[in-house]
C-alpha positions in Angstrom: 98.5 91.9 124.1 101.0 91.7 121.3 103.1 94.9 121.3 105.2 95.8 118.3 108.0 98.3 119.0 109.7 100.3 116.3 112.9 102.0 117.3 113.9 105.5 116.3 116.7 106.2 113.8 120.0 104.5 114.2 118.7 102.0 116.8 117.8 98.3 116.5 115.5 96.0 118.4 118.0 95.8 121.3 117.2 99.5 122.2 114.0 98.2 123.7 115.6 95.6 125.9 115.4 97.8 129.1 111.6 97.9 129.0 110.8 94.4 127.8 110.8 92.6 131.2 108.1 95.0 132.6 105.9 94.4 129.5 106.3 90.6 129.9 105.6 90.8 133.6 102.4 92.7 132.9 101.3 89.7 130.7 102.1 91.2 127.3 104.1 89.8 124.4 106.5 92.5 123.1 108.0 92.2 119.6 110.9 94.7 119.1 111.9 95.3 115.5 115.1 96.1 113.7 114.2 98.0 110.6 115.4 97.0 107.0 118.7 98.3 105.9 119.9 99.3 109.4 123.7 99.3 109.4 123.9 98.2 105.7 126.2 100.0 103.2 124.7 102.1 100.5 125.1 99.3 98.0 122.6 97.3 100.0 120.3 100.0 101.3 120.0 102.7 98.7 116.6 101.5 97.6 115.2 101.2 101.1 112.8 104.0 102.1 110.2 104.7 104.8 107.6 102.6 102.9 109.8 99.6 103.5 110.0 100.3 107.2 106.2 100.6 107.3 105.9 97.4 105.4 108.0 95.7 108.0 105.6 96.7 110.8 102.6 95.8 108.7 104.1 92.3 108.1 104.5 91.9 111.9 100.9 92.9 112.4 99.8 90.4 109.9 101.9 87.7 111.6 99.8 88.1 114.8 96.3 87.1 115.7 93.8 89.7 116.9 94.6 93.3 117.8 98.1 94.7 118.5 99.5 97.8 120.1 102.2 99.7 118.1 104.9 101.7 119.8 107.2 104.1 118.0 110.1 106.0 119.4 111.2 109.3 117.7 111.3 108.6 113.9 109.7 105.3 114.6 106.5 107.3 115.2 106.2 108.0 111.5 106.6 104.3 110.9 104.0 103.0 113.3 101.5 105.7 112.2 102.0 104.6 108.6 101.3 101.0 109.7 98.2 102.0 111.6 97.0 103.7 108.4 97.4 100.4 106.6 95.8 98.2 109.3 93.5 100.5 111.3 91.2 97.6 112.1 94.0 95.6 113.7 95.6 98.3 115.9 94.2 98.7 119.5 96.4 101.7 120.3 99.5 103.6 119.0 102.0 104.8 121.6 104.4 107.6 120.5 107.5 107.9 122.6 108.7 111.6 122.6 107.3 112.2 119.1 103.9 112.9 117.5 101.8 111.5 114.7 103.0 112.8 111.3 100.6 114.3 108.8 100.2 112.9 105.3 103.5 113.5 103.4 105.3 114.2 106.7 109.0 113.5 107.0 111.2 112.5 109.9 114.1 115.1 109.4 117.2 115.8 107.4 120.7 114.6 108.3 124.1 114.5 106.5 124.6 111.6 104.2 128.0 110.0 104.4 129.1 107.3 101.9 125.5 107.0 100.8 124.0 106.3 104.3 123.2 108.4 107.4 125.5 107.6 110.3 124.6 108.5 113.9 125.8 112.1 114.2 126.9 111.7 117.9 125.3 112.8 121.1 126.7 116.3 120.9 124.8 116.9 117.6 121.5 117.1 119.5 120.1 120.0 121.6 120.4 120.0 125.4 116.6 119.5 125.7 117.0 116.1 123.9 120.1 114.9 125.9 120.1 116.6 129.3 119.6 113.3 131.2 122.1 111.2 129.2 125.2 111.1 131.5 128.7 110.3 130.3 128.5 106.6 131.2 125.2 106.2 129.2 126.6 108.0 126.2 129.7 105.8 126.2 127.6 102.6 126.7 125.0 103.4 124.0 127.1 104.9 121.3 128.2 101.5 120.0 124.6 100.5 119.7 123.9 103.0 117.0 124.0 102.0 113.3 123.6 103.9 110.0 120.2 104.2 108.4 119.4 104.2 104.7 119.8 107.6 103.2 116.2 107.9 102.0 114.4 107.0 105.2 114.5 110.3 107.1 113.3 112.4 104.2 110.8 110.1 102.5 107.3 111.2 102.9 105.0 108.9 104.8 101.9 107.8 103.0 98.7 108.2 105.0 95.4 107.6 103.1 92.9 105.9 105.3 90.9 108.3 107.6 90.1 105.3 109.8 93.5 105.8 111.4 91.9 108.7 113.3 89.7 106.3 115.2 92.7 104.4 116.6 93.4 105.5 120.2 96.7 107.2 120.7 99.0 107.9 123.7 101.8 110.4 123.5 104.6 109.8 126.0 106.2 113.2 125.9 109.4 113.9 127.7 109.0 117.6 128.8 105.4 118.3 127.9 102.2 117.8 129.9 98.8 117.5 128.0 97.6 121.2 128.3 101.0 122.5 127.2 101.2 120.1 124.3 97.7 120.7 123.1 98.4 124.5 123.1 101.6 124.0 121.1 100.4 121.5 118.6 97.4 123.7 117.6 100.0 126.1 116.2 101.9 123.5 114.2 99.9 123.6 111.0 99.4 120.2 109.4 100.7 118.4 112.5 98.1 120.1 114.5 95.4 119.1 112.0 96.4 115.5 112.1 96.5 115.4 115.9 93.2 117.2 116.1 91.5 114.6 113.9 92.4 111.8 116.3 89.2 110.9 118.3 90.9 109.5 121.4 94.3 111.0 122.3 96.1 111.4 125.6 99.4 113.0 126.5 101.5 111.8 129.4 104.5 113.8 130.6 107.6 111.6 131.3 110.0 114.2 132.6 112.8 112.8 130.5 114.8 113.8 127.5 114.5 112.1 124.1 115.8 108.6 124.9 114.0 107.4 128.0 114.7 103.8 127.1 118.3 104.5 127.9 118.0 107.0 130.8 114.7 106.3 132.5 113.7 102.7 131.4 111.6 102.0 134.6 109.6 105.2 134.1 109.1 104.5 130.4 108.1 100.8 131.1 105.5 101.9 133.6 104.1 104.4 131.2 103.9 101.8 128.4 102.2 99.3 130.6 99.6 101.9 131.7 99.0 103.0 128.1 98.5 99.5 126.8 96.2 98.6 129.7 93.6 101.2 128.7 
């Protein structure tokens, strides 16, 4: 199976390196992506938005034969769900890594813009629940891997127009949440709950990790990805 992997904000294709060997050993063909405008100054990235990131995934789908699996980490979840909306007949499954499907018009989040781009705000910016398993060595090793993102991307609304996306099977690999807990919570999240509730085939798998398992628990994440793709 061709597996297209979209990283979260500030990360490039190399962020998936720790899980690629396991995917290949399981007989799959992973295709990690670096999104447009990553690390580029404002003069080169000001016009790049979430639609361009979705376009990049759609182009990768179109370059493959047959069905593909899409994997999105964090903000990459908005990207792959947007791509699934564009190509619902080509996507065998969407796997969300510690994130959930956005609703139509959903955004990733808002961060400070510096010199026309959004730099990585540093590990200390995030809550303890997102970083509790990132030790000092991992923080030091991974910080140089981060790059700025185009200013528009995190706050652009994702376009979702084809209800056939709801027929695409979905797996949520959630760090701290098991399925009953997640379903109870998401039902209270308004439009996000409506979007999740409309998905015909959705499963939730608890990883027992914080927000960046590709850095902190790559073996566990790789095993969960292989199991999700093998459905």
